[in-house]
Structure formats: C-alpha cells, structure tokens
C-alpha positions in Angstrom: 0.0 0.0 0.0 1.0 3.6 -0.4 2.1 5.3 2.8 0.0 8.4 3.6 1.6 11.8 4.5 3.8 11.5 7.6 2.6 12.8 10.9 5.1 14.6 13.1 7.8 12.6 14.8 6.4 13.5 18.3 2.9 12.3 17.6 4.2 9.0 16.1 6.6 8.4 19.0 3.9 9.1 21.6 1.5 6.8 19.8 4.1 4.0 20.0 4.9 4.7 23.6 1.3 4.7 24.7 0.9 1.3 23.1 4.1 0.1 24.9 2.9 1.4 28.3 -0.1 -0.9 28.4 2.0 -3.5 30.2 5.5 -3.9 31.5 7.7 -5.2 28.8 10.7 -7.5 29.1 14.2 -6.7 27.9 14.1 -9.6 25.3 17.8 -10.3 26.1 18.8 -13.7 27.4 22.2 -14.0 29.2 22.3 -17.6 28.1 22.8 -16.4 24.6 25.9 -14.5 25.5 29.5 -15.2 26.5 30.3 -12.8 29.2 33.9 -14.0 29.3 34.5 -12.2 26.0 35.0 -8.4 26.2 32.5 -6.6 23.9 35.3 -4.6 22.3 37.3 -7.8 21.5 34.7 -9.8 19.6 31.1 -8.5 19.9 29.7 -11.4 18.0 31.0 -13.9 20.5 30.1 -11.6 23.4 26.5 -11.3 22.3 26.0 -14.7 20.6 28.7 -17.1 22.0 26.3 -18.8 24.4 23.7 -19.2 21.6 26.2 -20.9 19.3 27.3 -23.2 22.1 23.8 -24.1 23.1 22.6 -24.7 19.5 24.9 -27.2 17.9 24.6 -27.3 14.2 22.3 -30.1 12.9 23.9 -32.4 10.3 21.4 -31.3 7.7 22.7 -27.7 7.7 25.8 -26.0 6.4 24.8 -22.8 8.2 22.5 -22.7 11.3 21.3 -19.5 12.9 18.3 -17.8 14.3 16.8 -17.5 10.8 17.2 -21.2 10.2 15.4 -22.0 13.6 12.5 -19.8 12.5 12.5 -21.6 9.1 12.4 -24.9 11.0 9.4 -23.8 13.1 7.6 -22.4 10.1 8.3 -25.7 8.2 6.6 -27.7 11.0 3.6 -25.4 11.0 3.3 -25.6 7.2 3.7 -29.4 7.3 0.7 -29.5 9.6 -1.3 -27.3 7.3 -0.4 -29.5 4.3 -1.2 -32.8 6.2 -4.5 -31.4 7.5 -5.5 -30.6 3.9 -4.5 -34.2 2.9 -7.2 -35.6 5.2 -10.1 -34.4 3.2 -11.3 -34.8 -0.4 -10.9 -31.7 -2.5 -12.1 -30.7 -6.0 -9.6 -31.2 -8.8 -7.9 -27.9 -9.5 -8.5 -26.4 -6.1 -5.4 -25.2 -4.3 -6.2 -27.7 -1.5 -6.1 -30.6 -4.0 -2.9 -29.3 -5.6 -1.1 -28.8 -2.3 -2.1 -32.2 -1.0 -1.3 -34.1 -4.2 2.0 -32.4 -4.8 3.1 -33.1 -1.2 2.1 -36.8 -1.7 4.1 -37.0 -4.9 7.2 -35.5 -3.2 6.8 -37.9 -0.2 6.3 -41.1 -2.2 9.8 -42.4 -2.3 8.7 -45.9 -3.2 7.0 -44.8 -6.4 9.8 -42.3 -7.2 12.5 -45.0 -6.9 10.4 -47.6 -8.8 9.8 -45.2 -11.7 13.5 -44.2 -11.6 14.7 -42.7 -14.9 11.7 -43.8 -17.0 10.0 -40.4 -16.8 13.0 -38.5 -18.2 14.1 -41.0 -20.9 11.9 -39.7 -23.7 13.4 -36.2 -23.3 16.9 -37.5 -23.0 16.3 -39.6 -26.2 14.9 -36.5 -27.9 18.2 -34.7 -27.4 20.2 -37.7 -28.5 18.2 -37.9 -31.7 19.3 -34.4 -32.9 21.1 -34.8 -36.2 21.9 -31.3 -37.2 22.7 -27.8 -35.9 19.4 -26.6 -37.1 17.6 -28.7 -34.5 19.7 -27.4 -31.6 18.0 -24.0 -31.0 14.4 -25.2 -31.4 15.0 -28.1 -29.0 17.0 -26.2 -26.5 14.5 -23.4 -26.5 11.5 -25.6 -26.0 13.1 -27.8 -23.4 14.5 -24.8 -21.6 11.0 -23.9 -20.5 10.7 -27.2 -18.6 14.1 -27.5 -17.1 16.6 -28.1 -19.9 19.7 -26.0 -20.3 20.1 -22.7 -22.2 23.1 -20.4 -22.7 21.0 -17.4 -21.6 17.5 -16.7 -20.3 14.9 -14.0 -19.8 12.5 -12.7 -17.3 9.8 -10.0 -17.3 10.0 -7.3 -14.8 9.7 -3.5 -14.5 11.6 -1.5 -17.2 14.3 0.2 -15.1 13.9 3.4 -17.0 10.1 3.3 -17.3 9.2 1.6 -14.1 5.4 1.5 -14.5 5.7 -0.8 -17.6 7.0 -4.3 -17.8 9.9 -5.2 -20.0 11.4 -8.5 -21.3 15.0 -8.7 -20.0 17.5 -11.0 -21.5 20.3 -12.1 -19.2 23.4 -14.3 -19.1 23.1 -17.9 -17.9 24.2 -21.5 -18.6 26.8 -21.8 -15.7 25.9 -24.8 -13.5 28.3 -23.4 -10.8 26.6 -20.0 -11.1 29.7 -17.7 -11.1 32.7 -17.5 -13.4 35.3 -17.8 -10.7 34.6 -21.5 -10.1 35.7 -22.2 -13.7 38.7 -19.8 -13.9 40.1 -19.6 -10.4 43.4 -21.3 -9.7 43.5 -21.4 -5.9 43.6 -24.8 -4.3 40.0 -24.8 -2.9 38.5 -23.7 -6.3 40.5 -26.3 -8.2 39.2 -29.1 -5.8 35.6 -28.0 -6.4 36.1 -28.0 -10.1 37.6 -31.5 -10.0 34.7 -32.7 -7.8 32.3 -31.2 -10.3 33.8 -33.1 -13.2 33.6 -36.3 -11.1 30.0 -35.6 -10.4 29.2 -35.2 -14.1 30.8 -38.6 -14.9 29.1 -40.3 -11.9 25.7 -38.8 -13.0 25.9 -40.4 -16.4 27.3 -43.7 -15.2 24.2 -43.9 -12.9 22.0 -43.0 -15.8 23.4 -46.0 -17.7 26.0 -44.6 -20.1 29.4 -46.3 -20.3 32.5 -44.7 -18.9 34.0 -43.4 -22.2 30.7 -41.7 -23.1 30.4 -40.2 -19.6 34.0 -38.8 -19.7 33.3 -37.3 -23.2 30.2 -35.6 -21.8 32.2 -34.3 -18.9 34.9 -32.8 -21.2 32.3 -31.2 -23.4 30.4 -29.7 -20.5 33.6 -28.2 -19.0 34.7 -26.8 -22.3 31.4 -25.1 -23.0 30.9 -23.8 -19.5 34.5 -22.5 -19.1 34.2 -20.6 -22.4 30.9 -19.2 -21.3 32.3 -18.3 -18.0 35.1 -16.3 -19.6 32.5 -14.1 -21.4 30.2 -13.8 -18.3 30.1 -10.8 -16.0 31.1 -11.1 -12.4 28.8 -10.5 -9.4 30.4 -7.1 -8.9 29.8 -6.2 -12.6 26.2 -7.4 -12.3 25.6 -4.9 -9.5 25.9 -1.9 -11.9 22.3 -1.4 -13.1 23.2 1.2 -15.8 25.7 -1.2 -17.5 23.2 -4.0 -17.4 20.4 -2.1 -19.1 20.5 -2.0 -22.9 17.0 -1.4 -24.2 16.2 -1.9 -27.9 13.4 -2.9 -30.2 12.9 -6.5 -31.1 13.8 -5.7 -34.7 17.1 -4.2 -33.5 17.8 -7.3 -31.5 17.6 -9.4 -34.6 19.8 -7.0 -36.5 22.5 -6.7 -33.8 22.5 -10.3 -32.6 22.6 -12.3 -35.7 23.2 -16.0 -36.0 20.3 -17.0 -33.7 16.7 -17.8 -34.5 15.0 -15.3 -32.1 11.5 -15.9 -33.4 11.8 -19.7 -32.7 13.3 -19.0 -29.3 10.6 -16.6 -28.1 7.8 -18.6 -29.7 9.0 -21.7 -27.7 8.7 -19.5 -24.6 5.1 -18.5 -25.6 6.0 -15.0 -26.6 4.6 -13.9 -30.0 4.1 -10.1 -29.6 7.5 -8.8 -28.5 8.1 -5.2 -29.3 11.1 -4.3 -27.2 13.5 -5.7 -24.6 16.7 -5.1 -22.7 19.9 -7.1 -23.3 21.5 -7.2 -19.9 25.0 -8.4 -20.9 25.6 -7.9 -24.6 29.1 -9.4 -24.9 27.9 -12.5 -23.0 24.9 -13.0 -25.3 27.0 -12.5 -28.4 29.5 -15.1 -27.2 26.7 -17.5 -26.4 25.4 -17.2 -30.0 28.9 -17.7 -31.4 29.2 -20.9 -29.3 25.9 -22.2 -30.6 27.2 -21.8 -34.1 30.8 -23.1 -33.8 30.6 -25.7 -31.0 30.4 -29.3 -32.4 26.8 -30.6 -32.4 27.6 -33.6 -30.3 29.2 -31.3 -27.6 26.0 -29.2 -27.5 23.9 -32.3 -27.2 26.1 -33.6 -24.4 25.7 -30.3 -22.5 21.9 -30.3 -23.0 21.6 -33.8 -21.7 23.7 -32.9 -18.7 21.6 -29.8 -17.9 18.4 -31.8 -18.2 19.6 -34.6 -16.0 21.3 -32.4 -13.4 18.1 -30.3 -13.2 15.9 -33.3 -12.6 17.8 -35.3 -9.9 15.1 -34.7 -7.3 12.4 -36.2 -9.6 14.0 -39.4 -10.9 15.0 -41.4 -7.7 17.0 -41.1 -4.6 20.2 -42.3 -6.2 20.3 -39.3 -8.4 19.3 -36.9 -5.6 22.1 -38.3 -3.4 24.7 -37.8 -6.1 23.5 -34.2 -6.5 23.4 -33.6 -2.8 27.0 -35.0 -2.3 28.4 -32.4 -4.7 26.3 -29.3 -4.4 25.5 -29.5 -0.7 28.3 -31.6 0.9 31.3 -30.7 -1.2 30.5 -27.1 -2.0 28.8 -26.2 1.2 30.0 -28.7 3.8 26.5 -30.0 4.7 27.0 -33.6 6.0 23.5 -35.0 5.7 20.5 -34.4 3.5 17.3 -33.0 5.0 14.5 -35.4 5.9 12.2 -36.2 3.0 9.3 -34.3 4.7 11.4 -31.2 4.9 12.2 -31.4 1.2 8.6 -32.0 0.4 7.4 -29.0 2.4 10.1 -26.9 0.7 8.9 -28.1 -2.7 5.3 -27.3 -2.1 6.4 -23.9 -0.7 8.4 -23.1 -3.9 5.5 -23.9 -6.2 2.4 -23.1 -4.3 3.8 -20.7 -1.7 1.2 -18.1 -1.8 -1.6 -20.6 -1.5 0.1 -22.0 1.6 0.8 -18.5 2.9 -2.9 -17.6 2.8 -3.6 -20.4 5.3 -0.5 -19.7 7.3 -1.3 -16.1 8.1 -4.8 -16.9 9.2 -3.4 -19.4 11.8 -0.1 -17.8 12.8 0.0 -14.1 12.2 -1.9 -11.9 14.7 -3.3 -8.7 13.3 -1.8 -6.7 16.2 1.7 -7.6 15.0 0.9 -5.8 11.7 -0.4 -2.7 13.5 2.8 -2.4 15.7 5.0 -3.0 12.6 3.3 -0.1 10.9 4.1 2.1 13.8 7.7 1.0 13.8 8.0 1.7 10.0 6.5 5.2 10.4 9.1 5.9 13.1 11.9 4.6 11.0 10.8 6.8 8.1 10.9 9.9 10.3 14.3 8.9 11.5 15.7 8.4 8.0 14.3 11.7 7.0 16.2 13.3 9.9 19.4 11.4 9.0 19.1 12.8 5.4 18.8 16.3 6.7 21.9 15.9 8.9 24.3 14.9 6.0 26.6 17.9 5.5 28.1 16.3 2.4 24.7 16.4 0.6 23.3 19.6 -1.1 19.8 20.8 -0.3 18.3 19.9 -3.7 19.4 16.3 -3.5 18.2 16.1 0.2 14.8 17.2 -0.9 14.6 14.7 -3.7 15.8 12.0 -1.3 13.1 12.8 1.2 10.5 12.7 -1.7 11.7 9.2 -2.5 11.4 8.2 1.2 7.9 9.7 1.4 6.8 7.5 -1.5 8.0 4.2 -0.2 5.4 1.5 -0.6 5.3 -0.5 2.6 4.2 -4.2 2.6 3.8 -6.0 5.9 2.7 -9.5 6.7 0.8 -10.6 3.7 -0.5 -9.3 0.3 -3.9 -7.6 0.0 -4.4 -9.6 -3.2 -3.6 -13.3 -3.4 -2.0 -15.0 -6.3 -4.3 -17.1 -8.5 -3.2 -20.6 -9.5 -6.1 -21.0 -12.0 -5.2 -23.3 -14.8 -2.4 -25.1 -13.0 -2.9 -28.9 -12.9 -1.2 -31.2 -10.4 -2.1 -34.7 -11.6 -1.4 -37.5 -9.1 -1.6 -40.1 -11.9 1.5 -38.6 -13.5 5.1 -38.9 -12.3 6.7 -36.1 -10.3 8.9 -35.3 -13.3 5.9 -34.9 -15.6 4.1 -32.7 -13.1 7.2 -30.5 -12.8 7.2 -30.0 -16.5 3.5 -29.0 -16.4 4.2 -26.6 -13.6 7.1 -25.0 -15.5 4.9 -24.5 -18.6 2.1 -23.1 -16.5 4.5 -20.7 -14.7 6.0 -19.4 -17.9 2.5 -18.9 -19.5 1.2 -17.3 -16.3 4.1 -14.8 -16.1 3.6 -13.8 -19.8 -0.1 -13.5 -19.4 0.2 -11.2 -16.4 3.2 -9.1 -17.5 4.0 -9.1 -21.2 3.2 -5.6 -22.7 1.3 -4.8 -19.5 1.8 -2.3 -16.6 3.6 -3.3 -13.5 1.4 -4.7 -10.8 2.7 -2.9 -7.7 0.6 -4.9 -5.4 2.5 -8.1 -6.3 4.8 -9.6 -3.6 8.3 -10.9 -4.3 8.2 -13.2 -1.2 5.6 -15.5 0.4 4.2 -14.5 3.8 5.9 -17.4 5.5 9.4 -16.4 4.4 11.8 -15.4 7.1 13.4 -12.5 5.2 12.6 -9.0 3.9 13.4 -7.1 0.8 13.6 -3.7 -1.0 12.7 -3.5 -4.7 14.1 -0.4 -6.4 11.8 -0.3 -9.4 8.7 -0.2 -7.2 10.4 1.7 -4.4 8.9 -0.8 -1.9 10.0 -2.4 1.3 8.4 -5.7 2.3 8.4 -7.6 5.6 6.6 -11.0 5.4 4.9 -12.4 8.4 7.6 -15.1 8.8 10.2 -12.6 10.0 7.9 -10.8 12.4 8.6 -13.0 15.4 11.5 -13.3 18.0 14.4 -12.7 17.8 13.6 -10.0 15.2 10.3 -8.8 16.6 8.8 -9.5 20.0 5.4 -8.0 21.1 6.4 -8.6 24.8 9.8 -6.8 24.5 10.6 -3.1 24.9 11.7 -0.6 22.4 15.4 -1.1 22.9 15.0 -4.7 21.8 12.6 -4.2 18.9 14.4 -1.2 17.4 17.7 -3.1 17.6 16.1 -6.2 16.0 13.3 -5.6 13.5 14.0 -1.8 13.6 17.5 -2.4 12.2 15.9 -4.8 9.6 13.4 -2.1 8.6 16.2 0.5 8.5 18.3 -1.9 6.4 15.7 -2.3 3.7 15.0 1.4 3.7 18.7 2.2 3.3 18.8 -0.1 0.3 16.8 2.7 -1.4 19.9 4.8 -0.9 22.8 2.3 -1.2 25.2 2.3 -4.1 22.6 0.6 -6.4 19.3 1.8 -4.9 20.3 5.5 -4.9 20.4 5.4 -8.7 16.6 4.9 -8.8 14.3 7.9 -8.3 11.1 8.0 -6.2 9.1 6.4 -9.1 11.5 3.6 -9.4 13.2 4.9 -12.6 16.9 4.4 -13.1 18.2 8.0 -13.6 20.8 10.3 -12.2 18.8 12.5 -9.9 21.6 13.5 -7.6 22.8 17.1 -8.1 26.0 19.0 -7.5 28.8 16.8 -6.1 26.5 14.7 -3.9 27.1 11.5 -5.8 30.8 11.9 -5.7 30.8 12.6 -1.9 28.5 9.6 -1.4 30.9 7.3 -3.3 33.9 8.5 -1.2 32.1 7.5 2.0 30.9 4.2 0.5 34.5 3.4 -0.6 35.6 3.6 3.0 33.3 0.7 3.8 34.2 -1.3 0.7 37.9 -0.9 1.5 37.4 -1.9 5.1 35.6 -5.2 4.2 38.2 -6.0 1.6 40.6 -6.4 4.5 38.5 -8.8 6.5 39.8 -12.4 6.3 36.8 -14.7 6.3 39.2 -17.8 6.2 42.9 -17.9 6.0 43.8 -16.3 2.6 40.2 -15.7 1.7 39.0 -12.1 2.0 35.5 -10.7 1.8 34.8 -8.8 -1.4 34.1 -5.3 -0.4 32.5 -4.1 -3.7 30.5 -7.3 -4.1 29.0 -6.9 -0.6 28.9 -3.1 -0.6 25.1 -2.8 -1.0 24.4 -5.0 2.0 27.1 -3.5 4.1 25.8 0.0 3.4 22.3 -1.2 4.3 23.5 -2.7 7.6 25.4 0.5 8.4 22.7 2.9 7.5 20.0 0.7 8.9 21.6 0.7 12.3 22.0 4.4 12.3 18.4 5.0 11.3 17.1 2.4 13.9 19.1 4.1 16.6 17.7 7.5 15.7 14.1 6.1 15.7 14.7 4.3 19.0 15.9 7.6 20.6 12.9 9.4 19.2 10.5 6.8 20.6 12.1 6.8 24.1 13.0 10.5 24.4 10.2 11.3 26.9 10.2 7.9 28.6 13.8 6.6 28.8 14.0 2.9 29.4 15.5 1.6 32.6 18.4 -0.9 32.9 17.2 -4.5 32.6 19.0 -7.8 33.1 22.2 -5.9 33.9 22.4 -3.9 30.7 21.4 -0.3 29.8 18.7 0.2 27.1 21.4 1.4 24.7 23.4 -1.7 25.3 20.3 -3.9 24.8 19.7 -2.2 21.4 23.1 -3.4 20.1 22.8 -6.8 21.8 19.4 -7.3 20.1 20.9 -6.4 16.7 23.8 -8.8 17.2 21.4 -11.6 18.2 19.6 -11.4 14.8 22.9 -12.7 13.3 23.6 -15.5 15.7 24.7 -18.6 13.7 27.2 -21.4 13.3 28.6 -21.9 9.8 30.8 -24.6 8.2 34.1 -23.6 6.5 32.9 -24.8 3.1 29.8 -22.6 3.4 31.9 -19.6 4.3 34.0 -20.1 1.2 30.9 -20.5 -1.0 29.3 -17.4 0.5 32.4 -15.3 -0.1 32.4 -16.4 -3.7 28.7 -16.4 -4.6 26.8 -14.1 -2.2 26.4 -10.3 -2.0 26.0 -10.7 1.8 29.0 -10.9 4.2 29.1 -13.7 6.7 26.8 -13.1 9.7 29.7 -12.7 12.1 31.0 -9.8 10.0 27.6 -8.2 9.8 28.2 -7.7 13.5 31.9 -7.3 14.0 32.4 -5.5 10.7 29.4 -3.1 11.1 29.5 -2.0 14.7 33.1 -0.5 14.7 31.7 2.2 12.3 28.8 3.1 14.7 29.8 5.9 17.1 27.0 5.1 19.6 28.2 1.5 20.0 31.5 2.9 21.4 29.6 5.0 23.9 27.2 2.2 24.9 30.0 -0.3 25.8 32.8 2.2 26.6 35.0 0.9 23.7 38.4 2.5 23.7 41.6 2.3 21.6 42.7 -0.5 23.9 40.0 -2.7 22.4 40.9 -4.7 19.3 37.7 -3.8 17.4 38.4 -0.1 17.9 38.7 2.1 14.7 39.8 5.7 15.0 36.9 8.0 14.4 38.5 9.6 11.3 38.7 6.1 9.7 35.1 5.1 10.3 32.6 5.0 7.5 29.9 7.7 7.8 27.0 7.3 5.4 23.5 8.2 6.3 
C-alpha cells in the first residue's frame, strides 16, 4: 500500500509509547545467549552470541545454522501441519487444497519415485540424443529450456528500469551450472578441488543413468569446455551490481539485426511470446559469445551439454540415487553439509516453492496476529521519520538532493505480513496419476505462461509480492520503491510483542532500516522516487557519497573470512551499506521513541546496550568452513559474524554504549570510520 503523509515525529513516537505502556515489557535479552567471558570490544559477535552458538549445535542437515534457520524450521513444522490437514479431506480437482495435498504426496512417495527411476525422463533424453543437425539445436534447446533443460541465456519479465510503470522482457546471461565464473577460472587450491569434484559428479551422474565410462567422460569434457568458455564471457557478481551497464533497451527488430546467427523468433515462440516489441539485453558481450558458441561448437558437444543440464536439473524427480549424487556435490562438497534434510522437509520446501502463496494464505490466518501488523506499521513510520532526519543531517549532501531523497522516502510502498491480493493458480494442474517429473514439466509450462499473461506488454502490478508471507526474510525493490516484511520474520528474535523498544528497534528496527537504506545504497540510490533508473543527484553529492561508500568497501576488503580468503568489499557493498545505514536509522528512531520515557536498565544492561545486543542476536549462527568459502564467492552478503563485527566499529553510539576505547581490538579511530546516512 502507499504510505500516507507522515505525521510529526512527536505524535508517532507518543503513539508508539502509549501502546508500549499498556503492560510492563521484558528486555528480550537472554544472558544464556551471551559469552560474558569475552570483552565486547574484542569480539562483539562472541560476546552477544557465543552462548547461543554453544547451546545450539549445528544439525547435520545444515551448512549454516542460525536464528533465521530456527524460524525456518518452526515455520516448516507449521506448514507441514497445514499440508497434512489438507490431505485428510477430499478436494475438488484444480482447487489449491487438492494441488497442495497431491504435490506433497508425490514428493513424499519415495517408493513410487524410486520404482519409476529414470523412466519419466528417458523420452526427453532420447529426444536430445536424436538431434542430427545444428538446425535442431536452438528449437530443441528453447522448448526444453522452459521445462528444465539448459540454455546459454535466459529471460524474465519485470519493470523497465527506466520506465518503471511498464514491464519489459529482460535477456540475461546464464548457462553456468556453478553459477559464477570464478569457479571455472580460479586457480586457488579450494576452487580447483571444487572444479575437480564437479567433473567427477558429471561422470558419476551419467554412469548412474546407464552410459558407459567413455561416453560419460566425453560428456564431462564437453560440459567443462562449454561452461568454461561461457564463464570467460560472463560478468562477475560485482559487474552485475551496476544497473546502468546491465540495461540495454532496444526494439525486437534491432535485437535481430544486432545479434545475428540466432533464431530469435523460434526462441521466443517456444517461450510462448509472440508479440514482442522491445526488450533489454543485460550483458551484450555474453549473449554474443553464447550465440557464437551455438554456431561453432560441435553438435555432439552441444547435445552432451543439453543432456547434462536436463539430467542435473531433474535429480530430485528421478529417484533417490540421483538426488544423493547431486546432494553430495552441491551440498556436501560445495557447502559442507554432512546430511540431506529429511524427506518431509524437502517435500514441504517443494510445495512452498510452487504453491507458496496458497500455503501462505492459510499460514497467516493461523499464525500471524493482526496486532503484529499494527505495531510494525508504527515502527515503520518511526523509521521513516528517523531516516528523513538522517538525510537532513548529512553535510556532504546539497539541499536539492536532500529534498529529492526525502521525496523518495515519502513515496516508499510498505508491505507488511501478507499481500492484499492473493496469487491465483487458476489453470495449474497437479495430476497425481502422472510422475513427479511430468508434473514438474506441467508446472514449468504453466508458470511461464502465467508470467507472460500477467506481465507481457502490461503495466507493473505494484501490489505483487516478491516473497511469500511465511518467508523469514525481507526485501527492498528499487523499481517499485517498496519495502516488504513478510509475516515469517515478524517474530522473535527479530520482533517480540512482549519486549521493549530497545529490543525491537535493535532487532526488527534495524531490519526495517536496512531495507529502507537499500533505497539509498550504491545501487538503490540510482533509482528515483518512481523507481526509474536515472541520475537524480545534483552538485557533487554522488561523488561525496561514493567517497564514503568506498571507506566501507575498502574496510571489508581487508576482512579475512578464512585464511587467505577475503570478503569482497565491492561485491557486498550494498548489503554492508544497508547494515550501516539501517543501524543508524534504527538508533535515531529508538531515541525518538524513548525521548520522553527513557527505558531503565534491565538484566544488567542499559537500554542502549540492549539495542546493540538485540541487533547482534539477529545474526547468531554457526557456519561450516565450506559454506563460508561458498558465501564469499557467490553471495552479496557478508558472513553473519562480520555483519556484527564489521558493522559495529563504524557506529559511534556503540562505542559510547559499551565504553569501547583504543585498547579494544575492534576499535577504529573516528577519522577512519565510514559515515554514510
């Protein structure tokens, strides 16, 4: 929904306080979660979370286990109950209740899955094998790409970054099974081991399918040659974070003129698009190299790659032996996860991925109290006031840019709990008589058609949600200028109706501030109040912003996540800026809310200290070494520990709250601290 005109800070703060005064509230802090043997200025993560880590040993089916994962587990149990309750009744074919129940049954039926084995996928594998000429490659690849086969690039439909009210087809790089180019090109020991394990996985996958060793090795060699060449032409995560460079809008006719050697009509027709007027080519050089590869790579090599992508993408649907092979590489080798999740967990996750909004509609009725939404709205309003104040206080920013920034802030769309309009699954068919593989193909086709019907050549639906209500997360979307907080995250330790303002502003308040700050981070600041990508900063404000942002990027570049492995400051800059700004905004809002009614000490800590302890507790986690390495390479977020120990040394109020001095190892001289927002 659109936020109405802001009331005064005093009125909002008093409104929140009066709500808080209805009953005495707890501190929300548990000493059992802390390690009081560690000085806060030595390792604040261990000080605040050491007890939690000790008391919550990591389960074998996790590579990372923190407070978010615990909430995920609790939600999964609740959703399992919802699904199993639906399964007790008889429901009309095509109803969401029928689809949820039957999909869950298909995912749970290991006996049937293992009995069917590879039989459901054989016709598609044979179709690829039967290709005799290059002319058949693009039609087959395009058609099968819709249902899970491999493609060298892909597309999606989303807001036009420079005309945000309209949707636009957006072509983007793809094809890399290992997701990022560094895994193919890196020469360090850990990366080489992963690449070697990947090659073994390819061979083992085809041996399991029934191919002989020589054929399996040939396929492995062709897959590696194709994906390595594609990797060399692909952009890095850092390069993909530059929206201006990844926006290249043109007419469909110009696409066909500028990107020759590819049958675009056949490609888009296979993807159910027949009335394409214009689109954006995200990474031109990558798309051109992909087209060249389709034209000069031997046909047999292309067939081998297509078979691998199809088989690799279907391991969950053709028997446990294939799932176990995939798990051993992608989860155990790459992320250090010792054991696979229980089948019921995988089944719940599968239903959530496909029918998440239908499940969410039931979830919020059972588990999301309306008073939580009301209090969240109050918190958000307070944070908006505080961010406006923070904008006013920036002496590096000229008045015109400040005014435009506050106009953007005032037009934030705020989504809390659940959508006002629920997604329709009309036309989707889950057929229990068909195999899981066949049902997944039907789902993929329906999903593609549904996206095109809703979006192609149509205005952006700004009421649409990018997450399901049961998701334990939040997001900011720059093209709609919206912040979204699903019901799943609105529970302890992020948000506690029984806790005081110090706790909630340090927890969910910092999360709200984080998402708001994304609107003004190094990427988000490039979009105006309407969600259009344009340079709206005047004078030297953009240059001054970048100087301050670079301080944070350079600081994180020096953090050693593992021996010899450093966090990538530019790759994680957006998230680090959002943590930094989010904490500052949350602090200002907390001080506004408690100005007339300061909070007393509780559980041996001042209110100011509890604010920072609450923030740190939202990042409590254990993580395996392999997962750290994977996160550094593939994620725009820093490891949770460094979202505490890397962020707090740049927050002046943290030094005051815990009396941190130059004698403490986390101390940074004030002149060297980042200061943005």
